[in-house]
C-alpha positions as CSV (number, residue, x, y, z in Angstrom):
1,X,-26.7,22.0,9.3
2,X,-26.5,18.1,9.7
3,X,-26.7,15.2,12.3
4,X,-24.0,13.0,13.8
5,X,-26.0,10.0,15.0
6,X,-24.0,8.0,17.5
7,X,-25.4,4.5,16.2
8,X,-23.0,4.7,13.1
9,X,-19.8,6.7,12.3
10,X,-21.0,8.1,8.6
11,X,-24.7,8.5,9.5
12,X,-25.8,11.8,8.5
13,X,-29.4,13.1,7.9
14,X,-30.6,16.2,5.4
15,X,-33.8,17.0,4.2
16,X,-32.7,16.8,0.7
17,X,-29.6,14.5,-0.5
18,X,-28.0,14.8,-3.8
19,X,-27.5,11.5,-5.9
20,X,-24.2,9.5,-6.2
21,X,-23.4,9.3,-10.2
22,X,-20.9,6.2,-10.8
23,X,-19.2,7.0,-14.1
24,X,-17.8,4.6,-16.2
25,X,-14.8,6.1,-17.8
26,X,-13.3,4.8,-21.4
27,X,-10.5,1.9,-20.9
28,X,-8.3,4.4,-23.7
29,X,-8.0,7.8,-24.4
30,X,-10.5,7.9,-27.6
31,X,-13.9,9.0,-28.5
32,X,-16.4,8.1,-25.4
33,X,-19.2,7.9,-27.5
34,X,-17.5,5.1,-29.1
35,X,-17.8,3.0,-25.6
36,X,-19.8,5.1,-23.9
37,X,-23.9,5.5,-24.0
38,X,-24.9,8.9,-25.4
39,X,-27.2,8.7,-22.5
40,X,-24.4,8.6,-20.0
41,X,-22.3,11.5,-21.6
42,X,-25.5,13.7,-21.2
43,X,-25.6,12.5,-17.2
44,X,-22.0,13.5,-17.3
45,X,-22.8,17.1,-18.6
46,X,-25.0,17.8,-15.7
47,X,-22.9,17.4,-13.0
48,X,-20.8,20.2,-11.6
49,X,-18.8,18.0,-8.6
50,X,-16.2,14.8,-9.6
51,X,-15.0,12.7,-7.4
52,X,-11.5,11.9,-9.3
53,X,-8.5,9.7,-9.0
54,X,-6.6,12.2,-11.2
55,X,-7.8,15.0,-11.5
56,X,-5.2,15.9,-14.7
57,X,-7.1,12.8,-16.3
58,X,-10.1,13.5,-15.4
59,X,-10.3,17.2,-16.9
60,X,-9.5,14.9,-19.8
61,X,-11.8,12.8,-20.0
62,X,-14.5,15.9,-19.3
63,X,-13.0,17.4,-22.6
64,X,-13.6,14.6,-24.7
65,X,-17.3,14.7,-23.8
66,X,-17.4,18.0,-25.1
67,X,-17.1,20.0,-21.2
68,X,-14.2,22.2,-22.5
69,X,-16.4,25.0,-21.7
70,X,-17.2,24.3,-18.3
71,X,-14.1,23.0,-16.8
72,X,-14.0,26.5,-14.9
73,X,-17.4,25.5,-13.0
74,X,-16.4,22.3,-11.8
75,X,-15.0,22.0,-8.5
76,X,-13.1,18.1,-7.8
77,X,-12.3,16.0,-5.3
78,X,-9.5,13.8,-4.8
79,X,-9.9,10.0,-3.8
80,X,-7.1,7.9,-4.6
81,X,-5.4,4.5,-3.3
82,X,-3.8,7.1,-0.4
83,X,-7.0,7.9,0.3
84,X,-8.1,7.5,4.2
85,X,-11.4,6.7,5.9
86,X,-11.0,10.7,7.5
87,X,-10.4,11.8,3.7
88,X,-14.2,10.1,2.7
89,X,-16.8,12.8,4.8
90,X,-14.8,16.3,3.3
91,X,-15.7,14.7,-0.3
92,X,-19.1,13.5,0.2
93,X,-20.6,16.7,2.4
94,X,-21.7,18.3,-0.6
95,X,-24.1,15.2,-1.9
96,X,-25.5,15.4,1.9
97,X,-26.0,19.1,0.7
98,X,-27.9,18.2,-1.7
99,X,-25.0,18.8,-4.6
100,X,-25.3,15.6,-7.0
101,X,-21.5,14.6,-7.2
102,X,-20.1,12.1,-10.5
103,X,-17.6,9.2,-9.1
104,X,-15.2,9.1,-12.1
105,X,-13.2,6.2,-12.7
106,X,-9.5,6.2,-14.3
107,X,-10.3,3.3,-16.3
108,X,-13.4,1.2,-16.5
109,X,-16.4,1.3,-13.7
110,X,-16.3,2.9,-10.1
111,X,-15.7,0.2,-7.0
112,X,-14.4,-2.4,-9.5
113,X,-10.6,-3.0,-9.0
114,X,-10.9,0.7,-8.1
115,X,-10.1,3.1,-5.1
116,X,-14.1,4.1,-4.6
117,X,-15.6,1.6,-2.9
118,X,-15.1,2.7,0.5
119,X,-17.0,5.9,-0.3
120,X,-19.7,3.7,-2.2
121,X,-20.1,2.0,0.8
122,X,-20.3,5.9,2.7
123,X,-23.3,6.9,0.5
124,X,-25.3,4.0,1.6
125,X,-24.7,4.6,5.1
126,X,-25.4,8.1,4.8
127,X,-29.0,7.5,3.3
128,X,-27.5,9.2,-0.3
129,X,-29.3,7.4,-3.6
130,X,-26.4,5.9,-5.1
131,X,-26.6,5.6,-9.3
132,X,-24.4,3.1,-11.6
133,X,-24.2,4.0,-15.2
134,X,-23.3,1.5,-17.7
135,X,-19.8,1.8,-19.3
136,X,-17.6,-0.8,-20.1
137,X,-15.3,-3.1,-17.8
138,X,-12.3,-4.8,-18.8
139,X,-12.6,-7.4,-16.3
140,X,-16.5,-8.1,-17.5
141,X,-15.2,-7.9,-21.0
142,X,-12.6,-10.1,-20.6
143,X,-14.6,-12.9,-18.9
144,X,-17.5,-12.5,-21.7
145,X,-15.2,-13.0,-24.4
146,X,-12.1,-15.8,-22.8
147,X,-14.7,-18.7,-23.0
148,X,-13.6,-19.8,-19.6
149,X,-16.4,-20.3,-17.0
150,X,-18.7,-17.5,-16.8
151,X,-20.7,-19.1,-14.4
152,X,-18.0,-18.7,-11.7
153,X,-15.5,-16.9,-11.5
154,X,-13.3,-14.9,-8.9
155,X,-11.4,-11.7,-9.6
156,X,-7.9,-11.2,-7.4
157,X,-6.8,-8.1,-8.4
158,X,-2.9,-7.6,-8.9
159,X,-0.9,-10.9,-7.6
160,X,1.9,-10.5,-5.8
161,X,5.0,-8.6,-7.3
162,X,7.9,-10.7,-5.9
163,X,8.9,-13.0,-8.5
164,X,8.9,-16.1,-5.8
165,X,5.3,-14.8,-4.3
166,X,3.8,-14.5,-8.0
167,X,4.7,-17.8,-8.8
168,X,3.3,-19.2,-5.2
169,X,0.0,-17.2,-5.9
170,X,-0.1,-18.8,-9.7
171,X,0.0,-22.4,-8.2
172,X,-2.4,-21.6,-5.5
173,X,-5.1,-20.0,-7.9
174,X,-5.0,-22.9,-10.5
175,X,-5.6,-25.4,-8.0
176,X,-8.7,-23.5,-6.6
177,X,-9.6,-23.4,-10.0
178,X,-9.5,-26.9,-10.5
179,X,-11.4,-27.5,-7.7
180,X,-14.3,-25.1,-7.8
181,X,-14.2,-25.0,-11.7
182,X,-14.0,-21.3,-11.6
183,X,-12.5,-19.2,-13.6
184,X,-9.5,-17.3,-12.2
185,X,-9.1,-13.3,-13.4
186,X,-6.0,-10.8,-12.3
187,X,-4.4,-8.4,-13.6
188,X,-0.9,-7.0,-13.7
189,X,1.3,-3.5,-14.1
190,X,1.4,-3.2,-17.8
191,X,5.3,-3.4,-17.9
192,X,5.4,-6.6,-15.9
193,X,2.9,-8.2,-17.9
194,X,6.1,-10.4,-19.7
195,X,7.2,-11.8,-16.9
196,X,3.7,-12.7,-15.6
197,X,3.0,-14.2,-18.8
198,X,6.1,-16.1,-18.4
199,X,5.4,-17.2,-15.3
200,X,2.6,-18.5,-15.8
201,X,3.4,-20.6,-19.3
202,X,6.4,-21.9,-17.0
203,X,4.3,-22.9,-14.1
204,X,0.5,-23.5,-14.8
205,X,-0.1,-27.3,-16.0
206,X,0.2,-27.5,-19.7
207,X,-3.7,-28.5,-20.1
208,X,-4.7,-25.3,-18.4
209,X,-7.0,-22.9,-20.3
210,X,-4.7,-19.4,-19.9
211,X,-6.8,-16.5,-21.8
212,X,-5.3,-13.0,-22.2
213,X,-7.4,-9.6,-23.1
214,X,-5.3,-6.9,-24.0
215,X,-6.3,-3.1,-25.3
216,X,-9.9,-3.7,-24.8
217,X,-12.0,-1.4,-27.1
218,X,-9.4,-0.2,-28.8
219,X,-7.8,-1.0,-32.3
220,X,-5.6,-2.7,-31.0
221,X,-7.1,-5.0,-29.3
222,X,-6.0,-8.7,-28.7
223,X,-7.8,-11.6,-27.0
224,X,-6.8,-15.0,-27.1
225,X,-7.3,-18.3,-25.4
226,X,-5.6,-21.8,-25.6
227,X,-3.8,-24.6,-23.5
228,X,-0.8,-23.6,-21.9
229,X,1.3,-25.6,-24.3
230,X,0.3,-23.9,-26.8
231,X,0.9,-20.3,-25.9
232,X,4.5,-21.4,-26.1
233,X,4.0,-21.2,-29.5
234,X,2.0,-17.6,-30.1
235,X,4.8,-14.8,-30.6
236,X,3.0,-12.0,-28.8
237,X,4.0,-8.9,-26.8
238,X,1.6,-7.5,-24.1
239,X,4.5,-5.7,-22.9
240,X,3.2,-2.2,-21.5
241,X,-0.4,-2.5,-23.0
242,X,-3.3,-2.8,-20.5
243,X,-3.9,-6.6,-19.9
244,X,-6.5,-8.8,-18.0
245,X,-5.6,-12.4,-17.4
246,X,-7.7,-15.6,-16.9
247,X,-7.2,-19.0,-16.1
248,X,-9.4,-22.2,-15.8
249,X,-8.3,-25.7,-14.4
250,X,-10.8,-28.2,-16.5
């Protein structure tokens, strides 16, 4: 039985709590052992409760880790962009009762460009141990491979979808990059990648560095860094491909 603490909205106390494991997913539908350490896959196989964005894709991931025969034993909780604060308490309740849970991202690392952050914060507030596991992050990998400033960078998530607002934001973050000597990192919906790249080329200063990382960890992986004026010479199709964009105004 749990007890509510009036000093905090999510302060529950159990004698034995489970652990919330943060499970990175692959950046593609390939073999998890090609991008996840074996120790991560082994930990995944020990869990029977997963909190996921999409049950169907989560099941596909578990099948690829070798858990096909165990799917009937597994329970799923749904946490996506539409989840509300009130939806989090039922998700964490099994962990408060002693069940280990795996927070599984759709792609990359939980809590990073991912709706899992609120649940993780709730786990901390509830006295639950949080254990992150090693795995690919397209954001960090793009910073690693881009050759821009890896000491100072900021991730903006998605830029505005409306063209005028997006162009205004592009110019704003370019000014920020110049003032702070700070790499600006952002993503876009794959079907808008071509328009994003065109807007960057047409609205950034010609000497600004632009790096694009596409389909990381796959055989089609492409990482290109050059000045904006040089990008006008390239013939690269990034439409409907997973991409991370970075700029640095030196």
